[in-house]
C-alpha positions in Angstrom: 0.0 0.0 0.0 2.8 2.4 0.8 5.8 3.4 -1.4 9.4 2.5 -0.5 10.3 6.2 -0.1 7.4 6.7 2.4 8.5 3.7 4.4 12.0 5.2 4.7 10.7 8.7 5.6 11.9 10.0 9.0 9.7 13.1 9.6 10.8 16.2 11.4 9.7 16.2 15.1 8.5 19.6 16.2 8.6 20.8 19.8 5.9 19.0 21.8 2.6 20.6 22.4 1.1 18.5 25.3 -2.4 19.2 26.6 -2.4 17.2 29.8 -1.8 20.3 31.9 -0.9 24.0 31.7 2.8 24.4 30.9 5.3 27.3 30.7 6.3 26.7 27.1 10.0 27.5 26.6 10.6 24.8 24.0 9.5 26.1 20.6 11.1 29.5 20.3 7.7 31.3 20.1 7.6 35.0 20.9 6.4 35.7 24.5 4.7 38.9 23.5 1.6 39.5 21.4 1.6 40.8 17.8 1.3 44.5 17.1 -2.0 45.9 18.3 -3.0 47.0 14.8 -3.4 43.4 13.8 -6.3 43.0 16.2 -7.9 46.1 14.6 -7.5 44.5 11.1 -9.2 41.3 12.3 -12.1 43.3 13.7 -12.7 45.1 10.4 -12.0 42.2 8.0 -14.9 41.4 5.7 -15.4 37.6 5.9 -17.2 37.5 2.6 -13.8 37.9 1.0 -12.9 34.4 2.1 -15.0 33.0 -0.8 -12.4 34.3 -3.2 -8.9 32.8 -3.8 -6.0 34.8 -2.5 -3.4 36.5 -4.7 -1.2 33.6 -6.0 1.7 36.1 -6.5 1.4 37.4 -3.0 2.4 40.8 -4.5 1.3 43.1 -1.7 3.2 41.1 0.9 6.3 40.9 -1.3 6.1 44.7 -1.9 6.0 45.3 1.8 9.0 43.1 2.4 10.9 44.7 -0.5 10.1 48.2 0.8 11.3 47.5 4.3 14.6 45.9 3.1 15.4 48.1 0.2 14.9 45.5 -2.5 12.5 45.0 -5.4 9.5 42.6 -5.3 11.3 40.5 -7.9 13.9 39.7 -5.3 11.3 38.4 -2.8 9.5 35.1 -2.6 6.9 34.3 0.1 5.5 31.0 1.3 3.6 29.1 3.9 6.2 29.6 6.7 10.0 29.4 6.2 9.7 25.6 6.3 7.8 25.5 3.0 10.2 28.1 1.6 13.2 25.9 2.6 11.5 22.9 1.1 11.2 24.7 -2.2 14.9 25.7 -2.0 15.9 22.0 -1.5 13.8 21.0 -4.5 15.1 23.7 -6.8 18.8 24.1 -5.9 20.1 20.9 -4.4 20.3 17.4 -5.9 22.5 14.4 -6.7 23.1 15.7 -10.2 24.9 18.7 -8.7 26.8 17.0 -5.9 26.5 16.7 -2.2 24.8 19.3 0.0 26.7 20.4 3.1 25.3 21.8 6.3 26.5 21.7 10.0 26.1 18.5 12.0 23.9 20.4 14.5 21.6 22.9 12.9 18.0 23.1 12.0 16.9 19.4 12.1 14.6 19.8 9.1 17.5 20.0 6.7 18.3 16.2 6.6 14.5 15.5 6.5 14.3 17.5 3.3 17.3 15.7 1.9 15.7 12.3 2.5 12.4 13.6 1.1 14.0 14.7 -2.1 16.7 12.1 -2.3 19.5 14.6 -1.9 22.9 13.3 -0.8 24.3 15.4 2.0 27.3 15.7 4.3 27.1 16.9 7.9 30.0 19.1 8.8 31.1 19.0 12.5 31.0 22.1 14.6 34.1 23.4 16.3 35.0 22.4 19.9 33.2 25.6 20.9 30.0 24.5 19.1 30.5 27.1 16.4 29.7 26.7 12.7 33.0 26.0 10.9 32.7 27.9 7.6 36.1 26.6 6.2 35.0 23.0 6.7 31.5 23.8 5.5 32.9 25.1 2.2 35.2 22.2 1.8 36.3 21.1 -1.7 33.8 23.1 -3.8 33.7 20.8 -6.7 31.9 18.2 -4.7 29.1 20.4 -3.3 25.7 20.9 -4.7 25.4 23.8 -2.3 25.6 24.9 1.3 22.9 25.7 3.9 23.2 26.8 7.5 21.2 28.9 10.0 22.7 32.2 11.2 22.3 32.5 14.1 22.5 28.8 14.3 19.9 26.5 15.9 20.0 25.0 18.5 23.3 26.5 19.6 22.6 30.3 19.0 26.1 30.8 17.5 26.3 33.8 15.1 28.7 34.3 12.2 29.4 38.0 11.1 28.6 38.7 7.5 32.3 39.5 6.7 33.2 35.9 7.4 30.3 34.6 5.3 31.5 37.0 2.5 34.9 35.4 2.6 33.4 32.0 2.3 31.2 33.1 -0.6 34.3 34.5 -2.4 36.0 31.2 -2.2 33.0 29.0 -3.0 31.9 28.2 -6.6 29.4 30.8 -7.9 27.3 28.2 -9.8 26.0 26.6 -6.6 23.5 28.1 -4.2 24.3 29.1 -0.6 21.3 29.4 1.6 21.6 31.4 4.9 18.6 30.7 7.1 18.1 33.9 9.2 15.1 32.9 11.2 16.6 34.4 14.4 18.6 37.3 12.9 16.5 40.0 14.6 17.6 39.0 18.1 21.1 40.6 17.9 22.4 39.1 14.7 23.4 40.9 11.5 22.0 40.0 8.1 24.0 39.1 5.0 21.5 41.2 3.0 24.2 43.6 1.8 26.0 40.7 0.1 23.1 39.9 -2.3 24.3 42.2 -5.1 27.8 40.8 -5.2 26.7 37.1 -4.9 23.8 36.1 -7.2 24.1 32.5 -5.7 23.2 33.7 -2.2 19.7 33.2 -0.9 18.4 34.4 2.5 15.4 32.7 4.2 13.5 34.4 7.0 10.2 34.0 8.9 7.6 36.2 10.6 7.1 33.5 13.2 9.8 34.6 15.7 10.5 38.3 16.0 7.1 39.3 14.5 5.1 37.0 16.8 3.1 35.4 14.0 4.0 31.7 14.4 0.3 30.8 14.2 0.0 32.3 10.7 2.9 30.6 8.9 4.6 33.3 6.8 8.1 32.9 5.5 10.1 34.5 2.7 13.3 34.3 0.7 15.5 37.1 -0.6 17.8 36.7 -3.5 18.6 37.2 -7.2 15.4 37.4 -9.4 16.5 34.2 -11.1 16.5 32.3 -7.8 13.1 33.8 -6.8 11.7 32.9 -10.2 12.8 29.3 -9.6 11.0 29.2 -6.3 7.8 30.4 -7.9 8.1 27.7 -10.5 8.4 25.1 -7.7 5.5 26.7 -5.8 3.2 26.7 -8.9 4.2 23.0 -9.5 3.0 22.1 -6.0 0.4 24.6 -4.8 -0.7 27.8 -6.5 -2.1 29.3 -3.4 0.2 28.7 -0.4 -0.6 31.9 1.6 -4.2 32.7 2.4 -5.7 36.2 2.2 -5.6 36.9 5.9 -2.0 35.8 6.2 -1.0 38.1 3.3 -2.8 41.1 4.8 -1.6 40.6 8.4 1.9 40.0 7.3 1.9 43.2 5.2 0.6 45.2 8.2 3.1 43.6 10.6 6.1 44.5 8.4 5.1 48.2 8.8 5.1 48.0 12.6 8.9 48.2 12.9 9.0 50.4 16.0 6.8 48.0 17.9 8.7 44.9 16.9 12.1 46.4 17.4 11.0 47.1 21.0 9.9 43.5 21.4 13.2 42.2 20.2 15.1 44.5 22.5 13.1 43.2 25.5 13.8 39.6 24.6 17.6 40.4 24.1 17.7 42.1 27.5 16.0 39.2 29.2 18.3 36.8 27.4 21.4 38.6 28.7 20.1 38.7 32.3 18.9 35.1 32.2 22.1 33.7 30.8 24.2 35.5 33.5 21.9 34.3 36.3 22.0 30.7 35.0 25.8 30.8 34.8 25.9 32.0 38.4 24.0 28.8 39.3 26.8 26.7 37.8 25.5 26.2 34.3 27.4 26.5 31.0 25.5 28.8 28.6 26.7 29.1 25.0 26.8 32.7 23.5 23.5 33.3 21.7 22.2 35.9 19.2 18.8 34.1 19.0 15.7 34.1 21.2 16.9 31.1 23.0 20.0 29.8 24.8 21.7 26.4 24.7 22.8 25.4 28.2 23.9 22.5 30.3 24.6 21.8 34.0 27.9 19.8 34.1 27.3 16.3 35.5 23.6 16.3 34.8 22.2 14.7 31.6 20.1 16.9 29.5 17.3 14.4 29.5 17.2 14.5 33.2 17.0 18.3 33.2 14.2 18.1 30.6 12.1 15.5 32.4 12.5 17.2 35.8 11.4 20.6 34.4 8.5 19.0 32.7 7.4 17.5 36.0 7.5 21.1 37.3 5.3 22.3 34.5 8.1 23.9 32.4 8.9 22.7 28.9 12.4 23.1 27.3 13.8 21.3 24.3 16.2 18.3 24.5 18.0 16.7 21.6 19.3 13.1 21.7 22.6 13.1 19.7 25.4 12.2 22.2 27.5 15.3 21.3 24.8 17.7 22.6 22.8 15.4 24.8 23.9 17.2 27.9 22.3 20.5 26.7 18.8 21.8 26.7 17.5 24.6 24.5 15.6 27.2 26.4 13.4 29.8 24.7 13.5 33.3 26.2 10.2 34.2 27.6 9.1 37.2 29.7 11.1 38.3 32.7 8.6 36.7 35.1 8.7 33.4 33.2 12.4 33.3 33.2 12.5 34.1 36.9 10.2 31.1 37.5 12.6 28.9 35.6 15.6 30.2 37.5 13.9 29.6 40.8 13.0 26.1 39.8 16.5 25.3 38.6 18.0 26.7 41.8 15.7 24.5 43.9 16.2 21.3 41.8 20.0 21.6 41.4 21.3 23.8 44.3 
């Protein structure tokens, strides 16, 4: 009944969403603050009769808003149903066995190998450094063998950030006929975008999301930035799969949210301030906390398995994310919430592991 490729599929496992009790959810990197107030106003005045009509398949209004905010043209912008769908289209369009082996860090967004298996793309996982940093030199490797490169910056789940100048050096040394995707899902939390590199590198593609810093995870809006030829390829993939990936409400709310820069900059600054305070307090309690430019931290308490930390906190009604690979099994990833939420976690940690 089922195909061989389906029987071999190992799906991505998202952060758990249990319903057995009320939890403090610090496991899925959601924004702890609500979307901009004007979004509620839009929902109140929205005419539901419009839902009988199909949405704009080109998503032009949203693409124009993104382009205006970032100093690009709409032809340099692709939008999709969350960055996961956008990434999926990237894997389909730009990576494949006919071009070589795709490279990405051993520990990065865990959807990357899932897409490779889904599309039968050969890949190579490149180890992080001893400091759990992305190794660009190793990632570039012998260029003739690579169908492309993809990595998150800041990286997930480590939070490590690579400055654009170092990425530019790698691009200058990598073959220009292979695509390099930089996944900037967390760039608004203290990172720096590689956006200024687009003109000099037509093979560079940037993928972003409105789920994190714009507090719209429930809508699923993602986008890609790059040379018009790359964007055109993504539209071809989209139209070969689903002509209407973004609904009318998502397009309008996303367009509005992109204009609320002052509000969302304030939200990001609050999260960064909480991250700095929380990381320092956790270190005072004897934890190792990796440097982070994301809305989470990757931390461990020496001598205590990460699984033990995860299970103990879950019993206390607090969810964090644990990953099983041995090299990072002692760590847990902790989403940055509000100050009161992080204070609750700190008090719990101090009580459980004094």
